[in-house]
N, C-alpha and C positions, 0 to 999 in steps of 0.2 A: 489853883484856886482855893481860896479860904473856905472852911467851912461852914461858916456863916452865911456867905454867898451860894455857896453849892445846896444849901437848904433853902434859901429863899427862890432860888432858879425851880427849885423842884416843887415848891409850894405855886408857883405860876402854873407850871408844866401840868401839875395834878389837876388844877382848877380849871387849866383849858381844855386838857383830856377828857375831864368829866363834863364840860360845857359842850363839847362835840360829839360825844358819845352817849351822853345821858346817865342817870341814874337808875340802876337796876333795884327795884324793891322787891323782896320776897317776904313770907311768912315767916322763915327761921333766919331774920335779918341779924338778931341779938346773936344768935347762936354763930353767926359767919362771923360778924365782927368779931366775935371773942376768938374764933379759929383764926382769921387773917392775923388777928393781933399776935398771936402765940407764934405763929410761922415768920412773921415779922420780926419777932423780937421784940416788941415796944408793950409799953405798958397799956392795957387793955382800954381804963378809962381816957388816955390820952387819943387812942385809936377811935373811941366812940365820941369823945368831944370833937374831935377834927372832922368826923364824919356829920355831925349836928351842925357844925359850923358851916361846911361845905353845902350842906342840904338847904339850910336857910338860906344862904345867900343866895343860891341858885333859883330857891323858890321866890325870894325878894324881886330878882331880876325878871323871872318868867311873870309873874304877877304883878309886876310894877306896884310892889307893896315895899313897907318900910319897917317891916316887924323886927322886933330886937333879936340879935345875933348873940350866943353866948360869946365869951371872950377868950383867949389863950394866948399864950407867949407866944410872940411871932416866929422865936429861935425853935421852940419846942414842936408847933406847926410844921416848920420847914424839915425838921428831924423826921417825923413822924409821915412828913409827904415824900421825903427821900426813901425812907423804907417801904413805902408802899409801891412807888414807882418801881424799886429793885424787886419787890415782891411779883410785881405784875410780871417784869421782863424775865423772871425766873421761871414763872408760871407759863408764860404765852410765847418765851424765847423772843426773839428780834430777828425781823428780816432785813437782810443784808441786801440791799439792790441798786442798780444803779444811780437811780434817783435821790438816795439817803441824803445827799448834801443839800438837794433842791427843798427835800421834806423839812429838814432842821432847819435849814433859812427860812422856809416860810413859818413854821413855827415860831423862831425867834423873832421874826418881824411883828406876827400876831401878839406875843406876850410882852413886847417893848423892850427887848435886849439885843445887842449885836449877834450877826452870825457868828463872827468868831467867839463869843463867850459860850454860846450854845452848842457848839462845836465840840468845845473844851467840857462842857457840864456832860455832854453826851459820853465823850472817850471816858470819863471819870466814871459815869454811870455804868458802862458795859465792862468797864475795868474791874470794877468793884463788885460788879453784880456777878461777873462769870469768875472771879478771881483769876484774871489774866496778867 
């Protein structure tokens, strides 16, 4: 799988994950984003910008608004999204259960890609995330 496609899928998966789980806000959000950027090994400005873009997109959807959303290069968004997904996986681990293929297939369908491509993406994410 090409890097650009891997990053594009990562962005789709991240947005899907945040749409399903919601966004958590806390008083120390700026400090938390800075810490996450360091742990993910990405530029703090890029991490903040991606968070703002996703936040505004989700708010626009939730309240049927059309407020302006900051712009960021799609490739850079995908890189940061991929780093964020790896960070989440390392932090939380990954639960391997018998229904993994079904969950991966369901996610693929929901974000509009093939199950085979999502399986390949998941394998790459896990291998790279855990150095397997």
